C-alpha positions as CSV (number, residue, x, y, z in Angstrom):
1,M,56.1,3.1,95.3
2,D,57.8,2.8,91.9
3,V,56.5,1.4,88.7
4,S,58.1,-2.0,89.2
5,S,56.4,-2.5,92.6
6,I,53.0,-1.5,91.1
7,A,53.6,-4.0,88.2
8,D,54.5,-6.8,90.6
9,A,51.4,-6.1,92.7
10,T,49.2,-6.0,89.6
11,N,50.5,-9.4,88.4
12,N,50.0,-10.9,91.9
13,L,46.4,-9.5,92.0
14,I,45.7,-11.1,88.6
15,V,46.8,-14.5,89.9
16,Y,44.8,-14.1,93.1
17,L,41.6,-13.2,91.3
18,A,42.0,-15.9,88.7
19,T,38.5,-17.4,89.2
20,I,36.7,-14.1,89.3
21,I,38.3,-12.7,86.2
22,E,37.6,-16.0,84.4
23,I,33.9,-15.4,85.2
24,A,34.2,-11.9,83.9
25,H,35.7,-13.3,80.7
26,Y,32.8,-15.7,80.2
27,T,30.3,-12.9,81.1
28,L,31.5,-10.4,78.5
29,V,32.0,-12.9,75.7
30,I,28.5,-14.5,76.2
31,Y,27.0,-11.1,76.6
32,G,28.3,-10.3,73.1
33,V,26.9,-13.6,71.8
34,R,23.5,-12.7,73.2
35,N,23.6,-9.3,71.6
36,D,24.0,-10.9,68.2
37,W,21.3,-13.5,68.7
38,D,17.6,-13.1,68.1
39,V,15.8,-13.4,71.5
40,N,13.0,-15.5,70.3
41,K,15.2,-17.9,68.4
42,A,17.6,-18.1,71.3
43,R,14.9,-19.4,73.6
44,K,14.0,-22.1,71.0
45,Q,17.6,-23.1,70.3
46,P,19.4,-23.4,73.7
47,V,21.8,-26.0,72.4
48,A,22.9,-23.8,69.5
49,T,23.4,-20.8,71.9
50,W,25.4,-23.0,74.3
51,L,27.7,-24.4,71.5
52,M,28.2,-20.9,70.1
53,S,29.1,-19.6,73.6
54,I,31.6,-22.5,74.0
55,A,33.2,-21.7,70.6
56,C,33.6,-18.0,71.5
57,C,34.8,-18.6,75.1
58,Y,37.3,-21.3,74.2
59,G,38.0,-20.4,70.6
60,G,41.4,-18.9,71.2
61,G,42.7,-21.9,73.2
62,M,41.4,-24.3,70.5
63,I,43.2,-22.4,67.7
64,I,46.4,-22.4,69.7
65,S,46.1,-26.1,70.5
66,V,45.8,-27.0,66.9
67,C,48.7,-24.8,65.9
68,V,51.1,-26.3,68.4
69,G,50.1,-29.9,67.5
70,K,47.8,-30.6,70.5
71,P,44.1,-31.8,70.4
72,A,41.8,-29.0,69.7
73,L,39.4,-29.8,72.6
74,I,42.0,-29.6,75.3
75,P,40.6,-26.3,76.6
76,L,37.3,-28.2,77.4
77,S,39.0,-30.8,79.5
78,N,38.6,-28.6,82.6
79,N,35.2,-29.6,83.9
80,Q,35.0,-26.9,86.5
81,S,35.7,-24.3,83.9
82,V,33.0,-25.6,81.5
83,L,30.5,-25.8,84.3
84,M,31.3,-22.2,85.3
85,M,30.8,-21.1,81.7
86,T,27.5,-23.0,81.4
87,I,26.1,-21.3,84.5
88,V,27.1,-17.9,83.1
89,W,25.5,-18.8,79.8
90,W,22.2,-19.7,81.4
91,H,22.0,-16.6,83.5
92,I,22.7,-14.3,80.5
93,F,20.4,-16.1,78.0
94,Y,17.6,-17.4,80.2
95,S,17.5,-15.8,83.6
96,P,13.9,-14.8,84.6
97,K,12.9,-11.5,83.0
98,D,16.4,-11.1,81.7
99,V,17.5,-9.7,85.0
100,I,21.2,-10.5,84.5
101,Y,21.3,-9.3,80.9
102,N,19.7,-6.0,81.9
103,L,22.1,-5.7,84.8
104,L,25.0,-5.9,82.4
105,S,23.5,-3.0,80.4
106,W,24.2,-0.8,83.5
107,K,27.5,1.0,82.7
108,P,29.2,0.7,86.2
109,A,28.6,-3.1,86.2
110,M,30.0,-3.4,82.7
111,L,33.1,-1.4,83.6
112,V,33.9,-3.9,86.4
113,I,33.4,-6.8,83.9
114,V,35.6,-5.1,81.3
115,L,38.4,-4.7,84.0
116,G,38.2,-8.4,84.8
117,K,38.3,-9.2,81.1
118,E,41.4,-7.2,80.5
119,M,43.1,-8.8,83.4
120,I,42.6,-12.3,82.0
121,R,43.5,-11.1,78.6
122,T,47.1,-10.5,79.8
123,R,47.3,-14.2,80.9
124,K,45.8,-15.4,77.7
125,I,48.4,-13.5,75.6
126,I,51.2,-14.7,77.8
127,K,50.0,-18.3,77.5
128,G,49.7,-18.1,73.8
129,V,53.2,-16.7,73.5
130,K,54.8,-19.3,75.7
131,L,53.1,-22.2,74.0
132,G,54.2,-20.7,70.7
133,R,57.8,-20.4,71.8
134,G,57.7,-24.0,73.0
135,A,56.6,-25.3,69.6
136,F,58.3,-22.7,67.3
137,P,61.2,-21.2,69.3
138,D,62.8,-19.7,66.2
139,S,59.8,-17.9,64.8
140,L,59.0,-14.5,66.2
141,L,56.1,-14.1,63.8
142,I,54.3,-17.3,64.7
143,C,54.7,-16.7,68.5
144,T,53.3,-13.2,68.1
145,I,50.3,-14.4,66.1
146,L,49.6,-17.2,68.6
147,G,49.7,-14.6,71.4
148,M,47.1,-12.6,69.6
149,F,44.9,-15.7,69.0
150,G,45.1,-16.4,72.8
151,A,43.5,-13.0,73.4
152,C,41.1,-12.7,70.5
153,G,40.6,-16.2,69.2
154,G,37.0,-16.3,70.2
155,G,36.3,-13.3,68.1
156,F,37.9,-14.9,65.0
157,V,35.8,-18.0,65.6
158,K,32.7,-15.9,65.9
159,N,33.4,-14.0,62.7
160,A,34.3,-17.1,60.8
161,A,31.0,-18.7,61.8
162,T,29.2,-15.5,60.6
163,F,30.9,-15.5,57.2
164,V,30.1,-19.2,56.7
165,R,26.4,-18.5,57.2
166,K,26.5,-15.4,54.9
167,Q,26.9,-15.2,51.1
168,W,30.3,-13.9,50.1
169,N,30.0,-10.7,48.1
170,H,31.4,-7.2,47.9
171,E,29.4,-5.9,50.9
172,T,30.4,-8.9,53.1
173,V,34.1,-8.5,52.3
174,K,34.0,-4.7,53.0
175,S,33.0,-5.5,56.6
176,I,36.2,-7.3,57.3
177,H,38.6,-5.3,59.5
178,L,40.8,-5.6,62.5
179,A,39.3,-4.2,65.7
180,T,41.5,-1.9,67.9
181,V,41.6,-4.6,70.6
182,T,43.0,-7.1,68.1
183,K,45.7,-4.7,67.0
184,L,46.7,-4.0,70.6
185,S,46.7,-7.7,71.4
186,L,49.1,-8.2,68.4
187,L,51.3,-5.3,69.7
188,F,51.6,-6.6,73.3
189,S,52.1,-10.1,72.1
190,L,55.1,-8.8,70.2
191,L,56.3,-7.0,73.3
192,Y,56.1,-10.1,75.4
193,N,58.1,-12.0,72.8
194,L,60.8,-9.3,72.7
195,Q,61.0,-9.3,76.5
196,L,61.5,-13.1,76.6
197,L,64.2,-12.7,74.0
198,G,66.0,-10.1,76.2
199,I,65.5,-7.3,73.6
200,L,63.0,-5.2,75.5
201,P,64.7,-3.5,78.5
202,I,61.7,-3.6,80.8
203,S,60.4,-6.3,83.1
204,F,57.7,-8.8,82.2
205,N,55.3,-7.5,84.8
206,T,55.7,-3.9,83.6
207,V,54.5,-5.0,80.2
208,V,51.5,-6.6,81.9
209,L,50.7,-3.4,83.7
210,L,51.1,-1.4,80.5
211,Q,48.8,-3.7,78.6
212,L,46.2,-3.7,81.3
213,T,46.1,0.1,81.6
214,V,46.0,0.8,77.8
215,M,43.5,-1.9,76.9
216,F,41.2,-1.1,79.8
217,V,41.0,2.6,78.9
218,I,40.3,1.9,75.3
219,S,37.8,-0.9,76.0
220,A,36.0,1.1,78.7
221,S,35.8,4.1,76.4
222,S,34.2,2.1,73.6
223,K,31.4,1.1,76.1
224,F,30.6,4.8,76.4
225,G,30.6,5.3,72.6
226,V,34.1,6.8,72.5
227,N,36.0,4.8,69.9
228,F,39.7,5.6,69.9
229,D,42.2,3.9,67.6
230,P,45.8,4.7,68.4
231,F,46.9,3.1,65.1
232,H,44.8,5.2,62.9
233,R,47.3,7.8,61.9
234,I,50.1,5.3,61.5
235,E,48.0,3.1,59.3
236,K,47.0,6.2,57.3
237,I,50.7,7.1,56.6
238,I,51.6,3.5,55.7
239,T,48.6,3.2,53.4
240,K,49.5,6.5,51.7
241,I,53.0,5.4,51.1
242,F,52.6,1.7,50.1
243,C,48.9,1.3,49.1
244,D,47.9,4.5,47.3
245,D,46.4,3.9,43.9
246,V,48.1,6.9,42.3
247,K,51.0,5.3,40.3
248,L,54.4,6.8,39.6
249,G,54.5,8.4,36.2
250,E,50.8,9.1,36.1
251,T,49.9,12.4,34.4
252,H,49.5,15.1,37.0
253,T,46.2,17.0,36.8
254,T,45.0,20.0,38.8
255,E,41.7,19.8,40.6
256,V,39.2,22.3,39.3
257,P,36.4,23.1,41.8
258,Q,33.9,23.6,39.0
259,Y,34.2,23.2,35.3
260,R,31.5,24.8,33.1
261,M,31.1,23.6,29.5
262,K,28.8,25.7,27.3
263,S,27.3,24.3,24.1
264,P,29.5,21.2,23.6
265,T,30.1,20.1,20.0
266,L,28.3,16.9,19.1
267,G,30.4,14.1,17.8
268,K,33.5,15.5,19.6
269,T,35.3,13.6,22.5
270,Y,36.2,15.6,25.6
271,H,38.5,14.4,28.3
272,F,37.9,14.5,32.0
273,Q,38.8,12.7,35.2
274,V,36.7,12.5,38.4
275,W,38.5,12.9,41.7
276,A,36.7,12.2,45.0
277,K,37.3,12.0,48.7
278,D,37.1,8.8,50.7
279,E,35.5,8.5,54.2
280,L,38.7,9.7,55.9
281,G,38.8,12.8,53.8
282,N,41.7,11.7,51.6
283,S,41.5,13.3,48.2
284,G,43.0,12.0,45.0
285,I,41.0,8.8,44.8
286,K,40.2,8.3,41.1
287,T,36.7,7.1,40.4
288,Q,34.6,6.2,37.4
289,S,31.7,8.4,36.9
290,K,28.3,6.8,36.3
291,N,26.6,10.1,35.7
292,V,24.4,10.5,32.5
293,I,24.0,13.9,31.1
294,K,20.8,14.5,29.1
295,E,21.0,16.9,26.1
296,R,17.9,18.9,25.3
297,R,17.1,21.1,22.3
298,G,19.7,23.8,22.3
299,P,22.0,21.9,24.7
300,P,22.2,23.5,28.1
301,P,25.4,24.2,29.9
302,I,27.0,21.0,31.4
303,N,28.5,21.4,34.9
304,F,31.3,19.2,36.3
305,A,31.4,20.1,40.0
306,G,34.7,19.1,41.5
307,A,35.9,17.3,38.4
308,N,39.0,17.4,36.2
309,I,39.1,17.3,32.5
310,G,38.6,13.7,31.2
311,N,36.7,11.7,28.6
312,L,33.2,12.9,27.6
313,H,31.7,11.4,24.5
314,L,28.9,13.3,22.7
315,P,27.0,11.3,20.0
316,E,26.9,12.4,16.4
317,R,23.9,14.4,15.2
318,G,21.2,12.2,13.7
319,N,19.2,11.3,16.7
320,Q,16.5,14.0,16.6
321,N,14.9,12.9,19.9
322,N,14.4,15.7,22.4
323,Q,16.8,13.9,24.7
324,Q,20.0,12.2,23.8
325,M,22.2,10.2,26.1
326,V,25.7,11.5,26.7
327,R,27.9,8.9,28.4
328,F,31.2,9.1,30.3
329,E,34.0,6.9,29.2
C-alpha cells in the first residue's frame, strides 16, 4: 500500500468518524477550560463555565465568520452540535465525584482524545482555508491566517479573555508566545493553500496525513511532559540575524572571565560593560548592572566576575563614612 492509498483511507476515516472526533474536540477543549478554573468557583458559576466553554469550542469558527463577513454566531446555529457540547461540558465539570474528569487524567484515554482532536483539526484548517479563499481569493496571507484561526481560534479567544481580566504589565506581556501547535497549524494552513494553488506537488489527502501524523506525535508527547518545538532552531537563527540587539559598528569588546581591580582611585571613572547569557544560552546580551559596591576603610579588591571593562564611578573623597556607595553607570 503506497502513501497515496494510506492518505485517502485516512481522509475517509476522518469523514466517517466525524461525530466521534467532534466529541473528542469538545472533550479536550473543555478539559483545558476546567484545568484553568477554580473548582469551588466553577460549581457556583455554571453559566460562566458554560459560556467560556462555548467561546473556546466555537471561537475559531466565530473569528472566521466575522473575517469573511458572516454573522459571528453562525457556528452556534447547529443545535445538535451545541447540545453535544453541553453534555460534554456537564460531564467534565459536574459529573458525580469528578469521575469523567479523573478518567481523562489517565494517559491512555487522553491519547485517544488527542488523536480525535488532531483528526478534526485537519478539517478545521481546511474549512478556514476554503472560506478564506472564497472571500479573499487573491490573498495568500489572509487565507493562511484564517486556516490557523480555524484550528486554534478557541485558544486565541481564551487567551484574550485572560488578558482582559488581567492588568497589563511587563510580566503579563512576557507570557505572550505562540504555542508549537499554533505554529504547526500556520504551516499546514500554508501548505493547504499552496496545494489549492497548484504549487505544492503532492495531493491534498497527503497533506492531511502529514499534518495528522506530525501534530499527533507532538501533541501526544506534550501530554507525557516531552515538549518538542521543531521551529526552535530556525527561530533562533532568524532572531540572531534580524533581531539581535548588537548593532553594526558597535565597539567590539572581548569577554573577560574575571576582572580584578585592586585599590581603585577615588574620584576616577572606570569603564566596563556587563555581558550575560539568556535562558537559551546565547551570550552577548548587554545588560545594565544594578550591583552596588560598598567601599570600606582601605578599599578591598573589587571583582567583576564575567564582566568587560565599562563605566564605574567612584565618588570623590570627602565622605568619611565607613561605607561609601559606588554606583555603576
